[in-house]
N, C-alpha and C positions, 0 to 999 in steps of 0.2 A: 282798495275800497275800505273806507273806515265806517264803523258803526258808531252812532251817537249813543253811547252806553248809558249816560246819565239820564237822557230824556226817555229811554225805554225802561228804566229800572223799575219804576212804580208800576207800569203796565205789566211787566214781566211777572212781578210778584202776584198780580191778580190772576195769573194764568195757572198757578199751581193747582193740580188736580181738577182742572176744568178745561173747557174748550175756550181757547183764547179769542177774544174779540179785538181786532186790530184797528187802529185809527185809519182815517182816509188815506187812500193810496195815491193821491194826486199831488204829493209833496214836490218841493222844488229841488233843483240840483240834478246832476247827471244821473240818469237811471232811476229817478225817484217816482216817475209816473208809471202807471200800469197800462198805458195805452199799448195796444198790441203791435205786432210787426207782421210783415208779409211772410216771414220764415222764422223758424226756431233758431235759437242760439246753440252753439256746440257745448255738449256736456260729456262727462266721463261715462265710459261703458266698461263692463267687465268682460262679457262674452255674449255674443249673440246666441250661443248654444243654450242659454238660460230659457229660451222660449220653448214651449211645448207644441210640437207640430200637431196639426189636425184640429186644433181648437178654434172656434169661431172668434174668440177674443183676441187672437193673434193678428187679425186683419187690420187693426188700427181703429176699429169701431167699438162702441160700447156694447156690453152684453148684460142682460138682466137675469141670466141663469148661469150659475157656475157649473163647471163640469162635474163637481161633486163637492161635498163639504157642508158647513153649517150655515153659511149666509145665503140669503135669498133676495129676490127683487123687492119683497115687502119690507126687508130690513133697511136697505140703503138705496133703493131706486136703481138707476142705471150705473153699472160698475165697470170700470176698466180694470181687469184682473192683473195680478202681478206678472203673468206670463205673456202679456202683450208685447209683441216684438219691438215696439217703438219705445218702451220704457227702458232706460239705461240704468245700470247699476255700477257703482264704483265702490270697491271694498268687497270684503268677503260676505257672501249671502248664502244661506242654506236654501237651495231651490228644490230640495227633495220632498218637501211636504205638500206635494200637489193634491193629495187626497183631502187636505184641509184648506186648500186654496190660500196659502200664505207663504211668504219668504221670510226667514228668520235671520237676524243679524245682531251683532253686539259691539264689534270693534269701533273705536273712535273714528269719526270722519267718514263713515259709510254714507253714501249719497244715493238718492233715488231721483231721477230726472226724466222729464218728458216735455215734449212740445204738444200743445193741444189747441184745437179750434172748434167752433160750433157749440160752445157752452157758456153759460153765464155764471157758472159756479164750479168749483173744484174742491173736494174735501177728501184728504187721505183717510183711510180706514186702518187703524193701528191698535195694538195693545202692547203692554209692557209688564214685565215682572218687577220692575223697579222704577226709580225716579229719573226718567230720561228726558232730555231736552233736545229740541231741534231748531235749527235756523231755517228760515224760508226765504228763498231767493226767487223773485219773479222778474223776468226781463232784466236781470242784473241788479235789481233793487232789493236790498235786504230789508225784509219786513219784520214784524214783531215775532220773536221766538215763541214756541209753544211747548207745553209740557205733556208728556205721555206717561201716565202712571197707573192707568186702569188695566186690570187683568182681563177685563171684558173688552173685546174690540168695539170701537166706536168711531164715528166720523169726527174730524177736527176741522173747524172753520179757520182756514189759514189766511183768508182775505177779508174777513169781517163783513161789514154791511155793503161793501163795494161789489158791484156786479162786473163780470168780465164782458167784453164786447164779443158776441159770438161770431162776428165777421172777421175778427182778428186772430192771430196766432200768438200764444203765450208760452214762454219757456219757464218751467217750474222746476225748482231744485229743493229737495229736503235734505239737509245735512245734519248728521248726528253729532251733537255737541259733546255729549257725555261719553265716558269711557265704559269699557266692558264690565267693570266691576258693578255697574248699576243694573246689569242683567240684560237678557235678550229682549229685543223688540220684534214684533211680528207685523208684517205689512200684508194687508188683504186687498189692496187696490185703491182706486180713486173713485169716489162717487161724483158723477157729473150729470149734466142734462142728457136726455136720450139722443140728442143730436150731436153730442160731443164726439170728436174724432182725433186720435193721436196722429202726430206727424213725425216722419223719420228725422233723426238727428245725426249729426256727424260727430264722432268722438275724436279726441286728440290722438295723434300718432305717437307721441312720446309717452313713455310709461315710467313711473317712478314709484318706489316702495320705501316707506319710512318704518323703522323699527325702533322702539324706545321705551321710555318709562314715563313718569308724570310730566316731564318737560314736554315730551312729544304729544302727550294727551291734551295738554292745555290746562292742567291742574291749577285752579285759582287765578287764571289769567284775567278774569273780569273783576277781581277783587282789588281793593285799595288797601295796602298795608297800613297798619297791622290788621289781619283778618284771618278767620279760620275757614277752611275749605267746606263748601257745600256744593251740591250738584249745579245749582244756579250760577256758581262762580266759574264754571268750566266751559270753555268754548273752543273746540278743536279747529273751527273754521278760521280762528285768528292766530293760530300757532305759526311758528317759523316754518313748519312742514307744509301746511296748507298755503301759506303765503308764497313759499318757494315754488310749489307745484303750479300755482296760478301764474306766477311771474314767468316760469319756464314753459308754460302752456303744456302741462303734463296731465295725463290721467294718473290719479294717485290711489294707491292702496296703503293702508297704515295699520300696523299692529303694535300697540303699546298698552302698558298697564302700570299704573302708579305703584311705586314701592318695590318694583321687581328689578332684578339685576341679571348679570351674566351668569355668575355662580353663587351669588349671595343676595338675598332680599333684605330690604331695610329692616333693621332691628333684629335680625336673626341672632340667636344665642351662640351660633357656631360660625366659623369662617366660611363654610360652604353650606348652603341650604340644600335640604334633601329633596325638595320639590317646589314647583310653582315659580321657577325662574322664567325669564322671557324665552330662553330656548325650550323650556318645557311646554309653554303655552303656544308657541309659534306654529306648530303643525295643524292647529284646529281652526275650523271655520268659525265656530263659536267656542271661545276658550273655556267656558264653564261646562262644556259638553264634549268630553273626549271621545264620544262615540262617532262624531262627525269630523273626519279628517279632511283638510282642504286639498283639493286637486290642483297641484301647482301648474298643470298644463293650461288652466283656465286664464292665467295671467302671468306673462313673462316680462318682468320689468327691464328697462334699459339700464337703470341705475338702482342700487339698493343703498340706502343711507341709514346708518345705525348710530344712535346716540345712547350708549349704555356705559355703566361704570359708576354712576353717581351713587346708586344704592349699595353697590358692593363696598364702597369706602366711606359712606357717610357716618357710619357708627362702627363701634368695635364689637367683637373681634373681626378684623378685616381679613380677607383671603391673602395668601402669600402672592408674590409676583408670579410665581410659577403656576399656582392654581388659577389665577385670574387669566393670565395670558393663554394658557393651554385651553381653558374653557372657551375663551373668545375665539381662538383659532379653530376649535372643533365646530363651533356654531357657524362660522363663516364657511367651513368646508361643507356643512350640511346645506346651507343656503345655495352654494354653488352646485351641489349635486342635485338639488331640487330643480334647478334651471339649467341642467346640463345641455339642453338643446340650444341654448343661446345664453351663455354665461354673462351676467350683467357686470358692470363696473361697480366696485364697492367703495363707499365713502364712510369713514369712521369719524364721528364728532366726539370731542371731549369738552365739556363745559355746557352752560356757564355756571353751574352750581357746584362744581368740583374742580380741584386743581391737582397738583402732584401729591403723591406719586402716581395717582390713577392715570393722569394724562400722559405721563411718561410711558406707562405700560400700554396705553391705547396706541400711542405713537409707535411703540415697538411692534405691536401686533400689525399695524398698518404696513410697516416695512417688511415684516415676515411673510405676509400674505399677498403683497403687491396691491394694497388698497391705497386710497388717498386719505391722508390725515387732515382733518379740519380742526384747527385750534380755536376754541370759543371760550377760553379762560378769560376771566376778569373783564368781560365786556359790559357787565351790569354795574354801573357806578353811581347812579342817581337814585334817590328814594322812589321816584316815579317808575323806575325800571322793575319794581317788585310788586307782585300781587299778594296772594295769600301764602302763608307759611314759607316765605323765602323764595317762592317760585317766580318766574318771569311774568310781568304784567303784559298788557297789549303792547306797550312801548318796548318792554324788554324783548318780546318775541320779534318785534320789528327790527330791533338791533341784531338779534341772532340771525334772522333771515338775511340781513344785509351782509353777514359773513358767509353764511351757508350757500345762498343762491349763486353768487358769483363763482364760488369754488366749484360747484357742480357744473355750472355753465362752461367754465374753462375746461374742466376735466372731461366733459362729454363733447366738447366742441359745438355746443348749442348757441 
């Protein structure tokens, strides 16, 4: 599915620090209409254990009184709260803040999805400590993205002036475009009509996890070279990782942060960084908050795909072969120990922004740990393959997915 980036760009700019108003949703083409369906589409789920038993909001109907916390019916009308059993979450969410009635998240690609009927409107209630952007997918149609940068939680109009047909069922997905460096987002639920009711969804049976750096985040993928990175130029939904997950019909978790490496971060004055590498950030639900460790029992992937090494070797002084390989091997050992109950297949990518000796070292690690090596060197050859600051554009990510997806499909027998 392709987004018409140029046609949306002016509208997107108008959304900064405001509630976006989107154009008519009756557009042409496959999936462009907001006409409902008899049943909801399938979307990703993290774990049904996120639901809080005993709450009336878990029944699939709306509630006007939260179990506790700051919001009330006078603030937002009828609200479907985050612990509704029919809301599905993909990616790492902090579900421990029940007293304040929100779920927190920050990793790229985190998704909130639900199917709903009986309402003419739906507005997510969110706040953010930074400049975060979201894609909106309704019945597989990608609508205008919206910006969340208010520290006070508020409703966001994701369907504009168009009303939903309350007799129909709609599939709604919010997908976080921006990376964890832009800060935590908090989700307080959906504001809907009092007659709104959520519908159960079916999640994919295949599970995949991507771990990486700026390439996996989608840094600058919406830009046209030459350009400098801004939050608005990043869209994880269009990365090779997200494309691959959709092609292989997988539920996806993703942990990536621009500029971070296996043992050395970009621009580090020493061959080995003392903190803040991807292995350092990986254990946390929200990487800026080390007090909340992720429970690896909540999601056990079939495959783990890692694309790291670019930042370790992009600048000097670079780590030695021994430092890099040993650090990478230890990281993979940690990943496998986290999923000891069902050890996933490991795939290691090198490229497309780095070459040898890094890729030789990644290939060595693959051989030593029994992983599958995916060589993505030298696949970006045209000016249109690049977005901002030398990173892959939408076209570049499509090329990378064309290498990665078949390799995983073959390795997994999918």
